[in-house]
C-alpha positions as CSV (number, residue, x, y, z in Angstrom):
1,X,55.9,0.6,-11.0
2,X,59.6,0.2,-10.5
3,X,61.7,-0.5,-13.6
4,X,65.4,-1.5,-13.7
5,X,67.0,-1.5,-16.6
6,X,70.8,-2.5,-17.6
7,X,72.7,-1.2,-20.4
8,X,76.3,-1.4,-21.7
9,X,77.2,-4.9,-22.2
10,X,78.8,-6.3,-25.4
11,X,81.9,-7.9,-26.9
12,X,85.3,-7.0,-26.1
13,X,89.0,-8.3,-25.9
14,X,90.6,-9.0,-22.9
15,X,92.3,-5.9,-21.1
16,X,89.7,-3.7,-22.4
17,X,87.2,-1.8,-20.4
18,X,83.4,-1.6,-20.4
19,X,80.7,0.5,-18.4
20,X,77.4,-1.0,-17.5
21,X,74.7,1.2,-16.7
22,X,71.5,0.4,-14.1
23,X,68.4,2.6,-14.5
24,X,66.2,2.5,-11.6
25,X,62.7,4.3,-12.4
26,X,59.3,4.3,-11.3
27,X,60.3,5.1,-7.6
28,X,60.2,8.1,-5.3
29,X,63.1,8.7,-3.5
30,X,66.6,7.1,-3.8
31,X,67.1,3.2,-3.8
32,X,68.5,1.6,-0.4
33,X,71.0,-0.5,-2.5
34,X,71.8,-1.6,-5.7
35,X,73.9,-4.5,-6.6
36,X,75.3,-6.1,-9.7
37,X,75.6,-9.8,-10.2
38,X,76.8,-11.9,-12.8
39,X,76.0,-15.4,-14.1
40,X,77.9,-17.5,-16.5
41,X,76.5,-20.4,-18.2
42,X,76.3,-23.4,-15.9
43,X,77.4,-21.2,-13.1
44,X,75.1,-19.8,-9.9
45,X,74.5,-15.9,-9.7
46,X,77.0,-14.2,-8.0
47,X,77.2,-10.8,-6.4
48,X,80.0,-8.6,-8.0
49,X,79.8,-5.2,-6.4
50,X,77.1,-3.4,-4.4
51,X,76.5,0.2,-3.4
52,X,74.2,1.8,-0.7
53,X,72.2,4.9,-0.9
54,X,74.5,6.5,1.1
55,X,77.4,5.8,-1.2
56,X,79.2,2.8,0.5
57,X,80.5,0.3,-1.8
58,X,81.7,-3.2,-1.4
59,X,83.4,-5.7,-4.2
60,X,83.9,-9.5,-4.8
61,X,87.3,-10.3,-4.3
62,X,87.6,-11.4,-7.9
63,X,86.9,-8.0,-9.2
64,X,88.5,-5.8,-6.7
65,X,90.9,-3.4,-7.9
66,X,89.6,-3.8,-11.8
67,X,85.9,-2.7,-11.1
68,X,84.2,0.4,-9.7
69,X,80.8,0.8,-8.9
70,X,79.3,4.6,-8.5
71,X,75.7,6.0,-8.3
72,X,74.4,9.1,-9.9
73,X,71.8,10.3,-7.3
74,X,70.1,12.6,-9.7
75,X,69.2,10.1,-12.2
76,X,68.8,7.2,-9.8
77,X,71.4,5.3,-12.1
78,X,74.3,3.1,-11.1
79,X,77.3,2.4,-12.8
80,X,80.0,-0.6,-13.0
81,X,83.2,0.4,-14.6
82,X,84.9,-2.6,-15.5
83,X,88.6,-2.2,-16.4
84,X,91.2,-4.8,-17.3
85,X,88.6,-7.3,-18.4
86,X,89.3,-11.1,-18.5
87,X,87.6,-13.9,-20.3
88,X,86.4,-15.3,-17.1
89,X,84.4,-12.2,-16.8
90,X,82.1,-13.4,-19.3
91,X,78.7,-13.6,-18.0
92,X,75.3,-11.9,-18.0
93,X,75.2,-9.1,-15.6
94,X,72.0,-8.4,-13.6
95,X,71.2,-5.5,-11.5
96,X,69.5,-5.7,-8.3
97,X,67.6,-2.7,-6.7
98,X,66.5,-2.9,-3.1
99,X,63.7,-0.1,-2.6
100,X,61.9,-0.1,0.8
101,X,63.1,-3.5,1.6
102,X,61.8,-5.1,-1.9
103,X,64.1,-6.5,-4.5
104,X,63.6,-5.5,-8.2
105,X,65.6,-7.1,-10.6
106,X,66.9,-6.3,-14.3
107,X,66.6,-8.6,-17.0
108,X,70.5,-8.5,-17.5
109,X,73.2,-7.4,-20.1
110,X,75.6,-9.9,-21.6
111,X,79.1,-9.1,-21.4
112,X,81.5,-11.4,-23.4
113,X,85.1,-11.0,-23.1
114,X,87.5,-12.9,-25.7
115,X,90.9,-13.7,-25.1
């Protein structure tokens, strides 16, 4: 059974950094893609960053140059390094793994950025 578990959220002051982790387990082989999404209260869930199994990354304009997505193939884990955090980055961050065409979502991790 595939499991997707996010971790690393917390409360930080604006300008500081956090690193989120997305651990994908229960699958043989590597994922096709992993994407990070975020959802603030009252807002829709938006994609923040994504990475393919071959390592190609893409970012939303709002986080480009501040966030970096990377993968650890041996552990099937994807990281989201978030630097220069802003209060508007406050949201629940979700990880979505695509494995053989099927989406698997985690339950999310809360990131709160204080001003």
